[in-house]
N, CA and C of each residue as an Amber inpcrd file, in Angstrom:
protein
   714
  36.5730000  -7.8340000  62.0760000  36.4940000  -8.7150000  60.8870000
  35.5030000  -8.0000000  60.1370000  34.9340000  -7.6270000  58.8230000
  34.0300000  -7.0560000  58.9660000  32.8580000  -7.5820000  57.9820000
  31.9450000  -7.3280000  58.4970000  30.3280000  -7.7820000  58.2840000
  29.6150000  -7.3860000  57.7640000  28.9510000  -7.9000000  56.5740000
  28.0390000  -7.0240000  55.5800000  26.4370000  -6.8860000  56.1540000
  25.8550000  -5.9070000  56.8660000  24.8260000  -5.4190000  57.3120000
  23.8430000  -3.9460000  57.1360000  23.4570000  -4.0950000  56.0290000
  22.8670000  -2.7550000  55.3600000  21.9410000  -2.4810000  55.7150000
  21.3030000  -4.0060000  56.4980000  19.7730000  -3.2340000  57.5690000
  19.1570000  -3.4360000  56.2340000  17.3160000  -3.6250000  57.2920000
  16.1870000  -4.0050000  56.6540000  15.5820000  -3.1190000  55.5430000
  15.4570000  -2.0830000  56.1740000  14.8710000  -0.8190000  55.4340000
  15.7590000  -0.0350000  53.7670000  17.2800000  -0.0630000  53.8770000
  17.9150000  -0.3740000  53.0810000  17.9700000  -0.7580000  51.8220000
  17.6150000  -2.4080000  52.3360000  17.7540000  -3.5750000  51.4120000
  16.6870000  -3.1610000  50.7650000  15.5390000  -3.1250000  51.3610000
  13.6540000  -3.0710000  51.3710000  13.9670000  -1.9100000  49.6850000
  14.7810000  -0.8890000  49.9550000  14.4070000   0.0830000  49.6570000
  15.4420000  -0.4280000  47.5450000  17.0080000  -0.7800000  47.9280000
  17.6950000  -0.2660000  47.0010000  17.7140000  -2.1340000  46.0940000
  17.3240000  -2.7350000  46.4250000  17.0690000  -4.3100000  45.5420000
  16.1360000  -4.2610000  45.3560000  15.1100000  -3.8800000  44.9450000
  13.9140000  -3.3070000  44.5090000  14.5540000  -2.7430000  42.7270000
  14.7420000  -0.9990000  43.2010000  15.5190000   0.0340000  42.8090000
  16.1720000  -0.8170000  41.4240000  17.1940000  -1.3930000  42.1900000
  18.1260000  -1.9830000  40.9470000  17.9710000  -2.8520000  40.4180000
  16.9050000  -3.6380000  40.3070000  16.1040000  -5.0260000  39.6110000
  15.5760000  -4.1670000  38.2720000  14.9050000  -2.5710000  38.9270000
  13.6540000  -2.0430000  38.2380000  15.2570000  -1.3470000  36.9720000
  15.9680000  -0.6660000  37.7470000  16.8570000  -0.0330000  36.5520000
  17.4280000  -1.3280000  35.6910000  17.6640000  -2.1960000  35.5620000
  18.1670000  -3.1990000  35.1780000  17.1880000  -3.4910000  34.0910000
  16.1470000  -3.6410000  34.4500000  14.9240000  -3.9930000  34.0970000
  14.8430000  -2.7280000  32.3840000  14.9250000  -1.5970000  32.9050000
  14.7250000  -0.9760000  32.0580000  15.9260000  -1.2290000  31.4310000
  17.3850000  -1.0350000  31.8190000  18.2390000  -1.3790000  30.7440000
  18.2610000  -2.0980000  29.5530000  17.2660000  -3.3870000  30.1590000
  17.2920000  -4.4150000  29.1890000  16.3480000  -3.8780000  27.9620000
  15.0800000  -3.3860000  28.5610000  14.1130000  -2.3670000  27.7490000
  14.6460000  -1.6570000  26.5600000  15.7030000  -0.7550000  27.1560000
  15.8570000  -0.2020000  26.0190000  16.9490000  -0.5540000  24.9280000
  17.7870000  -1.3120000  24.9980000  18.2650000  -2.7810000  24.6150000
  17.4310000  -2.8370000  23.5830000  16.0440000  -3.9290000  23.5860000
  15.5960000  -4.5280000  22.8740000  14.9290000  -3.4220000  22.0160000
  14.4280000  -2.1220000  22.4600000  14.5390000  -0.9270000  22.4430000
  15.2600000  -0.1340000  21.1450000  16.6900000  -0.2900000  21.4690000
  17.5390000  -0.1210000  20.2660000  17.7340000  -1.0300000  18.8840000
  17.1260000  -2.0430000  19.5860000  17.1580000  -3.1280000  18.1790000
  16.3060000  -2.9140000  17.2790000  14.3520000  -2.5920000  17.8700000
  13.8900000  -2.6710000  17.7660000  13.8160000  -1.3780000  16.8190000
  14.3330000  -0.1710000  16.8520000  14.1370000   0.8000000  16.2290000
  15.6630000   1.0740000  15.0060000  16.7700000   0.0880000  14.9210000
  17.3540000  -0.7130000  13.7840000  16.3290000  -1.1140000  12.7650000
  15.5780000  -1.9700000  13.3400000  15.1960000  -2.4110000  12.1920000
  13.9780000  -1.8410000  11.4460000  13.3600000  -0.8860000  12.1540000
  12.3650000   0.2530000  11.9000000  12.8610000   0.8120000  10.5670000
  13.6670000   1.2160000  11.0750000  15.3700000   2.8410000  10.0980000
  15.2160000   1.5590000   9.0380000  15.5770000   0.7480000   8.9260000
  16.1700000  -0.5440000   7.6960000  15.1070000  -0.0580000   6.8040000
  13.6250000  -0.8590000   7.9670000  12.4250000  -1.1080000   7.1140000
  12.3070000   0.2600000   5.8050000  12.3840000   1.4610000   6.8040000
  11.6960000   2.7470000   6.3440000  13.2130000   2.9420000   5.0490000
  13.8770000   2.5730000   5.3300000  14.9840000   3.2100000   4.3840000
  14.7040000   2.3170000   2.7550000  14.4810000   1.1520000   3.7020000
  14.2060000  -0.0560000   2.1630000  13.0520000   0.3410000   1.7880000
  12.2590000   0.5040000   2.1080000  10.4500000   1.0930000   1.2890000
  10.7760000   2.5340000   0.3830000  11.3710000   3.5380000   1.5270000
  11.9110000   4.5870000   0.6320000  12.3970000   4.4440000  -0.8630000
  13.4350000   3.0940000  -1.1850000  14.1310000   3.1070000  -2.0280000
  13.9650000   2.2630000  -2.6780000  12.4060000   2.2050000  -2.8640000
  11.6220000   0.8680000  -3.5830000  11.2460000   1.8850000  -4.6280000
  10.6700000   1.0690000  -6.0800000   9.5030000   1.2620000  -7.1770000
   8.6780000   2.1840000  -6.3030000   7.8750000   2.8870000  -7.0130000
   6.0600000   3.0650000  -6.4710000   5.6290000   2.2670000  -6.7710000
   4.7460000   1.6730000  -6.5410000   3.3600000   0.8830000  -6.1900000
   2.0250000   1.3160000  -6.3350000   1.2610000   0.9270000  -7.0230000
  -0.5700000   1.9540000  -7.2890000  -0.7810000   1.2930000  -5.5200000
  -1.2380000   2.7440000  -5.2910000  -2.0050000   2.7980000  -3.8250000
  -3.6570000   1.6500000  -4.0780000  -4.0100000   1.0080000  -3.5490000
  -4.4810000   0.3410000  -4.0130000  -6.2990000   0.7850000  -3.0590000
  -7.2220000   1.0970000  -3.5870000  -8.5010000   1.7510000  -3.5220000
  -9.2030000   1.0510000  -2.1700000  -9.9060000   1.6750000  -1.1210000
 -10.4360000   0.4360000  -0.2260000  -9.9050000   0.5460000   0.8720000
 -10.4690000  -0.1430000   1.9640000 -10.5730000   0.3680000   4.0160000
  -8.7870000  -0.4670000   4.1190000  -8.0060000   0.8320000   3.2770000
  -6.2930000   0.0730000   3.2380000  -5.4100000   0.2500000   5.2250000
  -5.2630000  -0.6910000   5.7050000  -4.3160000  -0.4130000   7.0380000
  -3.5390000   0.7190000   6.7090000  -3.3300000   1.3470000   7.3570000
  -2.3780000   2.6100000   7.7590000  -0.8720000   2.5400000   7.6640000
  -1.3390000   1.6950000   8.8800000   0.6820000   0.6400000   9.5640000
   0.9300000   0.3280000   7.8830000   0.0150000  -0.3930000   7.7500000
   1.1380000  -1.4950000   6.1940000   1.3930000  -0.4740000   5.5260000
   1.2860000   0.7960000   5.3340000   1.6290000   1.4590000   4.1970000
   2.4830000   2.1980000   4.4050000   2.3270000   2.9150000   5.5090000
   3.5560000   4.7470000   6.3010000   4.7350000   3.7390000   5.9420000
   5.0720000   5.1340000   4.7190000   6.2920000   5.6260000   4.4170000
   6.4420000   4.3750000   3.1030000   5.6080000   3.9330000   2.5460000
   5.6470000   3.6900000   1.2480000   5.6110000   4.4590000   0.1730000
   6.2680000   4.5040000  -0.8810000   5.9940000   4.8100000  -2.0790000
   4.7620000   4.3680000  -2.9700000   4.5660000   5.3320000  -3.4350000
   2.9900000   4.8010000  -3.9520000   3.4340000   6.1360000  -5.6410000
   2.1290000   5.2830000  -6.4080000   1.8340000   6.3860000  -7.3900000
   0.0300000   6.2790000  -7.7760000  -0.3250000   7.6710000  -8.0800000
  -1.9050000   7.3990000  -8.2170000  -1.8310000   8.5280000  -9.4860000
  -3.1550000   7.7010000 -10.3080000  -3.6820000   8.4790000 -11.5150000
  -4.9200000   9.1050000 -11.1340000  -5.0440000  10.3490000 -11.4910000
  -6.6500000  11.0630000 -11.4130000  -6.2910000  12.3000000 -11.4860000
  -7.2210000  13.2870000 -10.8760000  -7.3700000  14.4730000 -10.9720000
  -7.4710000  15.8030000  -9.8010000  -6.7430000  16.3640000  -9.3790000
  -7.0730000  17.2450000  -8.0080000  -8.2610000  17.9260000  -8.2690000
  -8.7220000  18.6590000  -7.4000000  -9.6560000  19.1820000  -7.0030000
  -9.4850000  20.7230000  -6.3250000  -8.9570000  21.1940000  -6.8230000
  -8.7540000  22.9680000  -6.1090000  -9.3140000  23.7730000  -5.2880000
 -10.4480000  23.4000000  -5.2190000 -11.6750000  24.1540000  -5.3130000
 -12.0450000  23.4850000  -3.5090000 -10.9820000  22.5630000  -3.3650000
 -11.1660000  22.1870000  -1.3410000  -9.6960000  22.2840000  -0.9340000
  -9.4010000  22.6720000  -1.3610000  -7.7080000  22.5680000  -0.6480000
  -8.3030000  23.0100000   0.9180000  -7.1600000  22.4070000   1.5660000
  -6.4970000  22.0190000   3.3280000  -5.6010000  23.0450000   3.1640000
  -5.4500000  23.9220000   4.0710000  -3.7630000  24.3120000   4.7400000
  -3.6750000  23.8090000   5.9650000  -3.0230000  23.2210000   5.6230000
  -1.8330000  22.3110000   6.9600000  -0.8280000  23.8610000   7.7040000
  -0.8430000  23.9760000   8.6790000   0.1410000  25.2470000   8.9470000
   1.4390000  24.3430000   9.6530000   2.6620000  25.1400000   9.1120000
   3.9690000  24.4290000   8.6260000   4.8930000  25.1440000   8.6590000
   6.2790000  24.9340000   9.0570000   7.0260000  26.0790000   9.2580000
   8.3970000  25.3810000   7.7680000   8.8840000  26.3440000   6.9000000
   9.6840000  25.6890000   6.0930000  11.1850000  25.6620000   6.8870000
  12.1240000  24.9560000   6.2680000  13.4480000  24.7070000   6.6050000
  13.9990000  26.0000000   7.2880000  13.9350000  27.1890000   6.5930000
  14.9380000  28.1870000   7.3950000  13.6980000  28.9400000   8.3010000
  12.7530000  28.5830000   8.8800000  11.7740000  28.6850000  10.2110000
  10.9070000  29.4410000   9.5340000  10.7770000  30.5510000   8.5420000
   9.5040000  31.1110000   7.8700000   8.1030000  29.8830000   8.1900000
   7.2480000  30.7330000   8.9690000   5.8180000  30.5420000   8.9200000
   5.2170000  29.7620000   7.2970000   4.4260000  29.0540000   7.4040000
   3.1290000  29.1590000   6.0740000   3.1260000  27.4690000   6.1370000
   2.2750000  27.1840000   5.0220000   0.9990000  26.1000000   4.8910000
   1.8360000  25.1310000   4.0480000   1.4730000  23.7970000   4.3790000
   1.4650000  22.7050000   3.1030000   0.4410000  22.7150000   2.7840000
  -0.0140000  22.7970000   1.7940000  -1.4720000  22.6200000   0.6460000
  -1.7700000  21.0260000   0.1630000  -2.8160000  20.6130000   1.6300000
  -3.5410000  19.6150000   0.9200000  -4.6820000  19.2900000  -0.0450000
  -4.3170000  18.4510000  -0.9640000  -5.3670000  18.7540000  -1.9270000
  -6.2540000  17.2560000  -2.3210000  -7.3260000  17.3900000  -2.5530000
  -8.4520000  16.0440000  -2.7980000  -7.5830000  15.4080000  -4.2620000
  -7.1870000  14.3070000  -3.8710000  -7.1540000  13.6750000  -5.4120000
  -8.0090000  12.5380000  -6.3120000  -8.7210000  12.8260000  -6.8440000
  -9.7750000  12.2010000  -6.9060000  -9.2650000  10.9760000  -8.3590000
  -9.7320000   9.8600000  -8.2330000  -9.1420000   8.8090000  -8.9370000
 -10.1800000   8.3650000  -9.4390000  -9.8590000   8.2200000 -10.8970000
 -10.7990000   7.4980000 -11.9170000 -11.7800000   5.8970000 -11.4420000
 -12.8650000   5.7310000 -12.4050000 -13.3060000   4.0790000 -12.5490000
 -13.0490000   3.9440000 -10.9440000 -14.4610000   4.9180000  -9.9150000
 -14.2530000   4.4780000  -8.9270000 -13.3210000   4.3720000  -8.1050000
 -12.4670000   4.6130000  -7.9700000 -10.9190000   4.8070000  -7.1290000
 -11.3640000   5.6170000  -5.9610000 -10.8860000   5.1430000  -5.0560000
 -11.6940000   6.3000000  -3.6050000 -10.5500000   7.8900000  -4.3160000
 -11.4250000   8.7410000  -3.1740000 -10.3130000  10.1480000  -3.3360000
  -9.2020000  10.0150000  -1.8500000  -8.1640000  10.4790000  -2.2200000
  -6.6990000  10.7620000  -1.2930000  -6.2770000  12.0090000  -1.4650000
  -6.5000000  12.2080000  -0.2290000  -5.6920000  13.5080000   0.4120000
  -4.2400000  13.8130000   0.3020000  -3.9180000  14.6970000  -0.8620000
  -2.1340000  15.0880000  -1.4390000  -1.8950000  16.0820000  -0.6740000
  -0.5030000  15.6780000  -0.1370000  -0.0170000  16.9090000   0.2100000
   1.0590000  17.3910000  -0.8190000   0.4090000  18.4310000  -1.5810000
   1.4220000  19.0750000  -2.7870000   2.7440000  19.6610000  -2.4140000
   2.7570000  20.1130000  -1.2390000   4.0540000  20.5670000  -0.3960000
   3.5380000  22.0290000   0.3940000   4.5070000  22.5750000   0.0510000
   4.6730000  24.0650000   0.7950000   4.6260000  25.3020000   0.2750000
   4.4350000  26.1900000   0.9780000   3.6710000  27.9570000   0.5270000
   3.9510000  28.2590000   1.1270000   4.6290000  29.9240000   0.9640000
   4.5990000  30.9210000   2.8580000   3.4000000  31.3100000   2.7250000
   3.0460000  31.8370000   3.9140000   1.9340000  32.4960000   4.1860000
   1.1670000  33.2800000   3.6070000   2.0350000  34.1960000   2.7870000
   1.2320000  35.0360000   1.9920000   1.1030000  34.4200000   0.5850000
   1.2110000  33.1050000   0.2530000   0.9550000  32.6820000  -0.9530000
  -0.3280000  31.7440000  -0.4250000  -1.1010000  31.7140000   0.4930000
  -2.1130000  30.6850000   1.4460000  -3.1010000  30.0780000   0.7340000
  -3.6960000  31.8080000  -0.1750000  -4.2770000  32.0770000  -1.1480000
  -4.1690000  31.2290000  -2.3340000  -4.8300000  30.1700000  -2.9030000
  -4.8630000  29.4820000  -4.2820000  -4.9530000  30.8130000  -5.3690000
  -5.3100000  31.9220000  -5.1170000  -5.6490000  32.5430000  -6.1980000
  -4.1650000  33.5560000  -6.6010000  -3.4180000  33.8690000  -5.2050000
  -2.2560000  34.1300000  -5.8270000  -0.7620000  33.1400000  -6.0560000
  -1.4150000  31.6540000  -6.5990000  -0.4250000  31.2420000  -7.3430000
  -1.2270000  30.3540000  -8.6300000  -1.8860000  30.7870000  -9.1080000
  -2.5900000  30.1420000 -10.4350000  -2.1980000  28.9290000 -11.0310000
  -0.8540000  29.1220000 -11.4470000  -0.2190000  28.0960000 -12.4590000
  -0.0980000  27.2390000 -11.9120000   0.4210000  27.2110000 -10.3350000
   0.4600000  25.6750000  -9.7170000  -0.7690000  24.7160000  -9.8290000
  -1.5740000  25.5150000  -9.7720000  -3.3670000  24.8710000  -9.3470000
  -3.2910000  24.1040000 -11.3360000  -2.6790000  22.5820000 -10.9130000
  -2.6970000  21.5020000 -12.1480000  -4.2120000  21.4730000 -12.3370000
  -4.4460000  21.4050000 -14.0140000  -5.6100000  21.1940000 -14.3720000
  -5.6400000  19.7070000 -15.2620000  -6.3760000  18.4850000 -15.0880000
  -6.8650000  17.4930000 -16.2040000  -5.9970000  16.2760000 -15.4530000
  -6.0370000  14.9990000 -15.9360000  -5.6750000  13.9820000 -15.1970000
  -4.0560000  13.8650000 -15.5700000  -3.4360000  13.4340000 -14.4290000
  -1.5190000  13.1700000 -14.4090000  -1.2810000  11.7760000 -13.4410000
  -0.8190000  11.7840000 -13.3080000  -0.0420000  10.3150000 -12.5280000
   0.9530000  11.1310000 -11.9390000   0.7080000  10.9230000 -10.5670000
   1.9960000  11.5040000  -9.2890000   2.7610000  10.4980000  -8.2820000
   3.4360000  10.4740000  -7.7990000   4.0170000   9.7680000  -7.2620000
   4.1060000  10.4360000  -5.4840000   4.5550000   9.6260000  -4.9270000
   4.7200000  10.2220000  -3.1000000   5.5200000   9.1300000  -2.0780000
   4.7430000   9.3500000  -0.9340000   5.0180000   8.3590000   0.5330000
   4.0890000   8.6580000   0.9890000   3.5620000   7.6370000   1.7150000
   2.7780000   7.3410000   2.1070000   2.8560000   7.9830000   3.5620000
   1.7870000   8.6120000   4.2310000   1.5280000   8.7110000   5.5990000
   0.1970000   8.1640000   6.5200000   0.2900000   7.8210000   7.3010000
  -1.0360000   7.6770000   8.2000000  -1.2810000   8.7860000   8.7170000
  -2.2620000   9.0090000   9.1900000  -2.9910000  10.3330000  10.0880000
  -2.4870000  10.5940000  11.8550000  -2.3170000  11.5550000  11.6510000
  -2.0620000  11.8420000  13.1890000  -3.1450000  13.1730000  14.2460000
  -2.8840000  12.9090000  15.2880000  -3.5820000  14.1210000  16.2500000
  -2.3670000  14.9000000  17.4000000  -3.0000000  15.6020000  18.0320000
  -2.5210000  16.2020000  19.0950000  -1.8930000  15.4370000  20.3290000
  -0.5520000  15.0630000  20.1090000   0.0350000  14.6680000  21.4620000
   0.0150000  14.2200000  22.6120000  -0.8390000  15.8260000  22.8280000
  -1.1220000  16.6570000  24.5320000  -2.3300000  17.2950000  24.1510000
  -3.1910000  17.0150000  25.3480000  -3.9560000  17.6900000  25.4310000
  -4.6590000  19.4790000  25.4470000  -3.6560000  19.6830000  25.8090000
  -3.4780000  20.7290000  26.3940000  -3.3190000  21.9660000  24.9490000
  -2.2200000  21.1080000  24.1230000  -1.8890000  21.6620000  22.6660000
  -3.2990000  22.5500000  21.5500000  -3.2880000  23.1120000  21.3130000
  -4.1060000  24.3000000  20.0430000  -4.9330000  23.1030000  19.4300000
  -6.4040000  23.8260000  19.2410000  -7.2740000  23.0780000  18.5190000
  -7.0630000  23.0480000  16.6840000  -7.2370000  22.3080000  15.9880000
  -6.9930000  22.9560000  14.3760000  -8.7030000  23.9050000  14.6060000
  -8.4510000  24.7030000  13.2190000  -9.6410000  25.4870000  13.0530000
 -10.6260000  25.6190000  11.7110000 -11.4000000  24.5360000  12.1620000
 -12.0910000  23.5910000  10.7400000 -12.7350000  24.6570000   9.6530000
 -13.2640000  25.5810000  10.6410000 -14.1720000  27.0050000  10.1060000
 -13.3690000  27.5820000   9.0440000 -11.8990000  28.0600000   9.8860000
 -11.3040000  29.0380000   8.7710000 -10.1590000  28.1810000   8.1420000
 -10.4600000  26.8530000   7.7200000 -10.0040000  26.1750000   7.6510000
  -7.8130000  26.1310000   7.4320000  -7.8490000  26.2680000   8.7450000
  -6.0830000  25.8860000   9.1000000  -6.1740000  25.2340000   9.9470000
  -5.2550000  24.3350000   9.5840000  -5.3030000  22.8130000  10.3150000
  -3.6920000  22.8160000  11.1260000  -3.2740000  21.8640000  12.2170000
  -2.4420000  21.7500000  12.9050000  -1.8420000  20.5250000  12.7330000
  -2.2710000  19.5440000  12.7120000  -2.5180000  18.2190000  12.0990000
  -3.1430000  17.7510000  11.2630000  -1.9760000  16.2240000  11.3020000
  -3.4130000  15.5780000   9.8980000  -4.4120000  14.6490000  10.4310000
  -5.3480000  15.1740000  11.0030000  -6.6150000  14.4430000  11.6700000
  -7.4930000  14.7340000  10.0740000  -6.8080000  13.0920000   9.4700000
  -7.8560000  13.1870000   8.3300000  -9.5150000  13.0400000   8.3410000
  -9.6770000  11.8550000   9.5120000 -11.6650000  12.4280000   9.9770000
 -12.2340000  13.5490000   9.4220000 -11.4460000  14.5880000  10.7450000
 -12.1920000  15.6170000  10.3460000 -11.6660000  16.7100000   8.7610000
 -10.4120000  16.3230000   8.7860000 -10.2800000  16.8950000   7.0640000
 -11.9720000  16.2840000   6.1730000 -12.1790000  14.7350000   6.4290000
 -12.7630000  14.3460000   5.7230000 -14.4720000  15.1160000   6.0070000
 -14.7210000  15.2480000   6.9850000 -15.8140000  15.8640000   7.6130000
 -16.0170000  16.9780000   7.0090000 -15.3700000  18.3930000   7.1090000
 -14.7390000  19.3060000   6.8260000 -15.1090000  19.1900000   5.2310000
 -14.6600000  18.9950000   4.5730000 -14.7500000  18.3900000   3.3950000
 -15.8130000  17.7540000   2.2360000 -16.1320000  17.1790000   3.6310000
 -17.9890000  16.4070000   2.8130000 -17.3590000  15.2580000   1.9190000
 -16.4600000  14.5450000   2.1080000 -16.1260000  13.6970000   0.8660000
 -15.5450000  12.6800000   1.7400000 -15.8730000  11.1570000   0.9800000
 -15.2100000  10.1490000   1.6120000 -13.7820000  10.1470000   0.6830000
 -12.8110000   9.8640000   1.9650000 -11.5360000   9.7680000   1.4610000
 -10.5790000   8.2110000   2.3630000  -9.4530000   8.3990000   1.3500000
  -8.8310000   7.3200000   1.4890000  -8.6790000   7.2540000   3.1180000
  -7.5380000   6.6810000   3.8330000  -7.5220000   6.8480000   5.1990000
  -5.8460000   6.8090000   5.8190000  -5.1190000   7.4950000   4.7280000
  -3.8490000   8.1490000   4.4450000  -3.2090000   9.1130000   3.6530000
  -2.3900000  10.0470000   3.7560000  -2.5960000  10.9670000   3.5720000
  -0.8790000  10.5760000   2.4400000  -1.1340000  11.2850000   0.8810000
  -0.0780000  10.8110000  -0.2160000   1.0620000  12.1400000  -0.0190000
   2.1650000  12.0210000   0.3350000   3.0770000  13.2020000   0.1620000
   3.8110000  13.2750000  -0.7680000   3.4160000  14.4960000  -1.6310000
   4.1160000  14.3120000  -3.0460000   5.3250000  14.5290000  -3.1380000
   6.2510000  13.7020000  -3.9510000   7.8330000  13.6570000  -4.2970000
   7.7320000  15.5380000  -4.8620000   9.3150000  15.4880000  -4.3900000
   9.9130000  16.9800000  -4.9470000   9.5210000  16.7040000  -6.9830000
   9.2360000  17.8890000  -7.7490000   8.9490000  17.6080000  -8.8900000
   8.8500000  19.2500000  -9.1250000   8.8020000  19.7780000 -10.5740000
   9.1780000  20.9370000 -10.8590000   7.0660000  21.4070000 -11.7620000
   6.8520000  22.6240000 -10.4580000   5.1960000  23.0400000 -10.5900000
   5.5300000  24.0810000 -11.0480000   4.4440000  24.7190000 -12.3270000
   4.5420000  25.6800000 -12.8710000   4.1620000  26.6110000 -11.4780000
   5.0050000  27.6080000 -11.7870000   5.0250000  29.4230000 -10.4680000
   5.9490000  28.8340000  -9.5370000   6.3680000  27.3920000  -9.3490000
   7.2770000  27.3650000  -8.2490000   6.4380000  26.6990000  -6.3870000
   5.4610000  26.7340000  -6.8800000   4.4920000  26.3460000  -5.8000000
   3.2640000  25.5360000  -6.1530000   2.8330000  24.4630000  -5.1330000
   3.8340000  24.3640000  -4.0360000   4.7600000  23.6900000  -3.9990000
   5.8250000  23.7430000  -3.1090000   6.9150000  23.4480000  -3.1220000
   7.2050000  22.0190000  -2.3790000   6.9070000  20.5410000  -2.9160000
   7.1000000  19.6300000  -3.1240000   8.3980000  18.7550000  -2.4540000
   8.0810000  17.8810000  -2.2980000   9.3810000  16.9150000  -1.1950000
   9.2660000  17.3120000   0.0160000   7.8680000  17.3720000   0.6480000
   7.9490000  17.9140000   1.7760000   8.0950000  16.9270000   3.0880000
   8.0060000  15.7460000   2.5830000   8.2390000  14.1830000   3.4510000
   9.3860000  14.4860000   4.9700000   9.7700000  14.6250000   5.5520000
  10.4040000  14.5150000   7.2900000  10.6360000  13.1050000   7.6520000
  11.4180000  12.8580000   8.0430000  11.7570000  11.8740000   8.5950000
  12.5300000  11.8260000  10.0180000  12.3530000  11.8440000  11.1490000
  13.4680000  11.9380000  12.1070000  13.0050000  10.6090000  13.0440000
  13.4070000   9.8000000  13.3230000  13.4240000   8.9760000  14.1870000
  15.0130000   8.4090000  14.9320000  14.9590000   9.7310000  15.7720000
  16.1510000   9.3460000  16.9830000  16.1030000   8.1050000  17.3650000
  17.7200000   7.3230000  17.6910000  17.7210000   6.5800000  18.0580000
  19.0310000   6.6350000  19.0460000  18.2540000   7.2300000  20.2810000
  19.3090000   6.7410000  21.6720000  19.0840000   6.0320000  22.4760000
  18.8160000   4.8700000  22.4120000  18.0370000   3.3940000  23.5400000
  19.2380000   3.0990000  24.2550000  20.7200000   3.1740000  22.9900000
  21.8430000   2.8260000  23.9460000  22.0640000   3.9790000  24.6610000
  22.2660000   5.3900000  24.5290000  22.8320000   6.2570000  25.6570000
  22.1780000   5.8460000  26.8310000  20.4560000   5.7250000  27.1930000
  19.5200000   5.3760000  27.5720000  19.7680000   3.6820000  28.6180000
  19.8120000   3.1260000  27.7030000  20.8700000   1.9110000  28.5810000
  22.0200000   2.3890000  29.2550000  23.1290000   2.3680000  28.6310000
  24.2460000   2.8320000  30.0810000  23.7230000   3.8990000  30.5880000
  22.7010000   4.4150000  30.1930000  22.0740000   5.7590000  31.8060000
  21.7290000   4.5290000  32.8620000  20.7760000   3.5370000  32.7540000
  19.4990000   2.9190000  33.6380000  21.2280000   2.4120000  34.1870000
  22.3550000   1.5640000  33.4440000  22.5850000   0.4440000  33.8670000
  24.0530000   1.3380000  34.9000000  24.1110000   2.3470000  34.6690000
  24.9190000   3.3930000  34.9350000  24.3310000   2.9940000  36.5180000
  23.3780000   3.8040000  36.6360000  22.4590000   4.1820000  37.8580000
  22.0800000   2.6840000  39.0320000  22.2810000   1.3500000  37.9840000
  22.0560000   0.5340000  38.8310000  23.4570000   0.3230000  39.7800000
  24.3520000  -0.1030000  38.8280000  25.8790000   0.1410000  39.2990000
  25.8990000   0.8410000  40.5570000  25.5920000   2.1650000  40.4560000
  25.8040000   3.0890000  41.4050000  25.4470000   2.6940000  42.8690000
  23.7010000   2.3040000  42.3940000  22.8460000   2.0670000  43.6490000
  23.9680000   1.2520000  44.0160000  23.9960000   0.0090000  43.6550000
  24.8960000  -1.0770000  44.3170000  25.8530000  -1.4100000  44.6770000
  26.8270000  -0.1310000  44.1170000  28.1270000  -0.2220000  44.9980000
  28.2940000   1.0200000  46.2720000  26.9490000   1.4280000  46.7690000
  26.5650000   2.3920000  47.6110000  26.2240000   1.8330000  48.8460000
  25.4410000   0.7350000  47.9690000  24.2620000  -0.2290000  48.9440000
  25.5650000  -1.0330000  49.6960000  26.5580000  -1.5980000  48.9920000
  27.6980000  -3.5080000  49.8720000  28.5530000  -1.6250000  50.4510000
  29.1430000  -0.3480000  50.0540000  29.8210000   0.3210000  51.0450000
  29.1560000   0.4320000  52.0520000  27.5370000   1.0870000  52.1910000
  26.8860000   0.5500000  53.5750000  26.7460000   0.0200000  54.3120000
  26.7380000  -1.4360000  53.4750000  26.5740000  -2.9210000  54.4380000
  28.2570000  -2.4940000  55.2320000  28.8550000  -2.9050000  54.2040000
  30.4000000  -3.0940000  55.3190000  30.4490000  -2.4360000  55.9570000
  30.1100000  -1.1470000  55.6530000  30.2000000  -0.1010000  57.2640000
  29.5520000  -0.3600000  58.1090000  28.6220000  -0.8000000  58.4410000
  27.2890000  -0.3150000  58.6890000  27.9140000  -1.5210000  59.9980000
  28.8140000  -2.6390000  59.0160000  28.9120000  -3.8780000  59.9880000
  30.0330000  -3.9860000  60.2380000  30.7880000  -3.0160000  60.2770000
  32.1380000  -3.0440000  61.3420000  32.0130000  -2.9140000  62.9920000
  32.7700000  -3.9170000  63.2830000  32.7280000  -3.6620000  64.6390000
  32.5760000  -2.8800000  65.6860000  31.5020000  -3.0190000  66.7260000
  31.2920000  -1.7090000  67.0500000  29.8530000  -0.6040000  66.5830000
  29.4620000  -1.7430000  65.5080000  28.2140000  -0.5880000  64.8300000
  26.8990000  -1.6560000  64.6470000  25.8880000  -1.2690000  64.8750000
  24.5850000  -1.9420000  64.4600000  24.2790000  -1.5490000  63.3260000
């Protein structure tokens, strides 16, 4: 008659591993639910009519991906150039310009859109340097920096930026700015540049696949453990 006798060491290794894998399965399922709710919230916000962006110390997390409208004027003499690729893979820059709001409103850094590399210099696209007071609409984005320490640095001296480092940009401009960016909606611009509507939202939701992977590993480890214990427990086996 077979007995189940896996031994102490395999038990001490297998049981904690299976518990950890099952915990990871549950965590991924919870992450899936969280991501579904987040995507729903973002889509709902993007579908709403734009609201005025308040001045002052707003919380970037509360305004991320909300559509807003602003009235003021661009200060084209203080453009910031954020390195970016267009959809076809062409290198270029997103043009971030201080937007001055009247009546004591704070300055907002507005991403006006993308230009190819040879149009980085504003003198090559004078038609697009819109003057005077206007009302614009766009999507709020919070600042971001390097994801990893080994990634290259932005170069404030040459005014070429790789990340949305709003504090460093404000220091470079010597201006006090709002704690968020606004990415301009797509619109007709004299001369065609910059090309607005550069908001890209990529929120992959692969957590169910990850949950199946962890659960499958837990089942496989459990089955191997049981079969090993039964084989080891056969008569004549120690």
